[in-house]
C-alpha positions in Angstrom: 39.7 5.7 -20.1 41.5 5.4 -16.8 44.0 2.6 -16.9 42.9 1.1 -13.6 39.2 1.2 -14.7 40.3 -0.5 -17.9 42.1 -3.3 -15.9 39.1 -3.9 -13.7 36.8 -3.9 -16.7 39.1 -6.3 -18.6 39.2 -8.6 -15.5 35.3 -8.5 -15.4 35.1 -9.6 -19.1 37.6 -12.4 -18.5 35.6 -13.6 -15.5 32.3 -13.4 -17.5 33.8 -15.8 -20.0 34.4 -18.3 -17.1 31.4 -18.0 -14.9 27.9 -16.5 -14.8 27.5 -12.9 -13.7 25.9 -13.9 -10.3 28.9 -15.9 -9.4 31.4 -13.2 -9.9 32.6 -11.5 -6.6 34.6 -8.4 -6.0 37.2 -10.7 -4.6 37.4 -12.6 -7.9 37.7 -9.3 -9.8 40.5 -7.8 -7.6 42.4 -11.0 -7.7 42.2 -11.2 -11.4 43.4 -7.7 -12.1 45.7 -7.5 -9.0 44.2 -4.4 -7.4 42.9 -4.1 -3.9 39.2 -3.9 -2.9 39.5 -0.2 -2.0 40.6 0.5 -5.5 37.7 -1.4 -6.9 35.3 0.6 -4.8 37.0 3.8 -5.6 36.1 3.3 -9.3 32.8 1.4 -9.0 30.0 1.3 -6.4 29.4 -2.4 -7.0 29.5 -5.1 -9.7 26.3 -4.0 -11.5 27.9 -0.5 -11.9 31.0 -2.2 -13.3 28.8 -4.3 -15.6 27.1 -1.1 -16.9 30.4 0.7 -17.4 32.0 -2.3 -19.2 29.1 -2.8 -21.6 28.9 0.9 -22.3 32.6 1.1 -23.1 32.4 -2.0 -25.2 29.5 -0.5 -27.1 31.4 2.7 -27.7 34.5 0.7 -28.9 32.3 -1.3 -31.4 31.0 2.0 -32.8 34.4 3.6 -33.0 36.0 0.7 -34.7 33.2 0.2 -37.2 32.2 3.7 -38.4 31.6 3.2 -42.2 29.1 0.9 -43.7 27.9 0.3 -47.3 25.4 -2.4 -47.2 23.1 -4.0 -44.5 25.5 -7.0 -43.9 28.4 -4.5 -43.5 26.2 -3.0 -40.7 25.4 -6.1 -38.8 28.6 -8.1 -39.4 30.8 -6.1 -37.1 28.2 -6.4 -34.3 27.9 -10.1 -34.9 31.7 -10.5 -34.8 32.0 -8.6 -31.6 29.2 -10.4 -29.8 30.7 -13.7 -31.0 34.1 -12.8 -29.7 32.6 -12.5 -26.2 29.9 -15.1 -26.7 29.9 -16.6 -23.2 30.3 -13.2 -21.5 27.4 -11.8 -23.5 25.2 -14.7 -22.6 26.1 -14.4 -18.9 25.5 -10.7 -18.8 22.3 -10.9 -20.9 20.9 -13.6 -18.5 21.9 -11.5 -15.5 20.2 -8.8 -13.4 22.2 -6.5 -15.8 20.6 -7.8 -18.9 18.5 -4.6 -19.4 21.6 -2.5 -19.6 23.2 -4.9 -22.1 20.1 -4.7 -24.2 20.1 -0.9 -24.1 23.6 -0.7 -25.3 23.0 -3.4 -28.0 20.2 -1.2 -29.2 22.4 1.9 -29.2 25.1 0.1 -31.2 22.7 -1.1 -33.8 20.9 2.2 -34.0 24.1 4.0 -34.6 25.3 1.7 -37.4 21.9 1.8 -39.1 21.9 5.6 -39.0 25.3 5.6 -40.7 24.0 3.2 -43.3 21.0 5.4 -43.9 23.2 8.5 -44.1 25.0 6.8 -47.0 21.6 6.0 -48.7 20.5 9.6 -48.2 23.4 10.7 -50.4 21.7 8.8 -53.3 18.0 8.9 -52.4 16.2 11.9 -50.7 14.5 10.3 -47.7 12.5 12.6 -45.4 13.6 12.6 -41.7 10.3 11.1 -40.5 10.8 8.2 -42.9 14.5 7.8 -42.0 13.4 7.5 -38.3 11.0 4.7 -39.3 13.6 2.8 -41.3 16.2 3.3 -38.6 14.0 1.8 -36.0 13.0 -1.1 -38.2 16.6 -2.0 -39.0 17.7 -1.5 -35.4 14.8 -3.8 -34.2 15.7 -6.4 -36.8 19.4 -6.4 -36.1 19.2 -6.2 -32.3 16.4 -8.8 -32.4 18.6 -11.2 -34.4 21.4 -10.9 -31.8 18.9 -11.3 -28.9 17.4 -14.4 -30.6 20.9 -15.8 -30.8 21.5 -15.2 -27.2 18.1 -16.7 -26.3 19.1 -19.8 -28.2 22.3 -20.1 -26.1 24.4 -19.0 -29.1 23.7 -22.4 -30.6 24.2 -21.3 -34.2 26.7 -19.2 -36.2 25.4 -15.7 -35.8 27.5 -14.2 -38.6 26.5 -16.9 -41.1 22.8 -16.4 -40.1 23.1 -12.6 -40.6 24.7 -13.1 -44.0 21.9 -15.4 -45.1 19.3 -12.9 -43.9 21.0 -10.1 -45.8 21.4 -12.2 -48.9 17.7 -13.1 -48.8 16.7 -9.4 -48.6 19.5 -8.1 -50.8 18.3 -5.2 -53.0 14.9 -4.9 -51.2 16.0 -1.7 -49.4 17.2 -0.3 -52.7 13.9 -1.0 -54.4 11.9 0.4 -51.5 13.9 3.6 -51.2 14.1 4.3 -54.9 10.4 3.5 -55.6 9.2 5.4 -52.6 11.6 8.4 -52.7 13.3 8.4 -56.1 17.0 9.0 -56.7 18.8 12.4 -56.7 19.9 11.9 -60.3 20.3 9.1 -62.9 24.0 8.9 -61.9 23.0 8.0 -58.4 20.7 5.0 -59.1 23.5 2.5 -58.6 23.0 -0.2 -56.1 22.4 1.0 -52.6 
């Protein structure tokens, strides 16, 4: 990532923690990161372009930093933690004109981590590709939906605790479904998924 773009993006995230998206100006951003307006416009067409870039980079970072998962809670916990770190900023961008982009990248993050989780299961249980797609979309919609519900509720509850309770409630269900429907590769591989 270009260092100047990174500075501008960091300033944008900082400002999103302080005020709603529609109240952030280019002047606020350049003052915060101490660059001039021309530098801002050299890198970004406008603030929505900066928002898309910033959310996309954040999504890529979440994926890079959380690339191995063993259980459903291990999939959603890193996403929950990252969203909670930027709670106010996420609420502001979600409720802005750039909310669609935020949702798109949230879906990208959740789909990625779910696919890694299913890859791990596929080492133990032979799941046809068409069924893996169904399970991946189901888990993606579930996990992304939980985050979106939390944002819709104004982040009024502990997202990580809620995710842990959901995963506890459904613990072992995925194992039963995958094993019952598809069987295991061998007796040695029937341990808890």
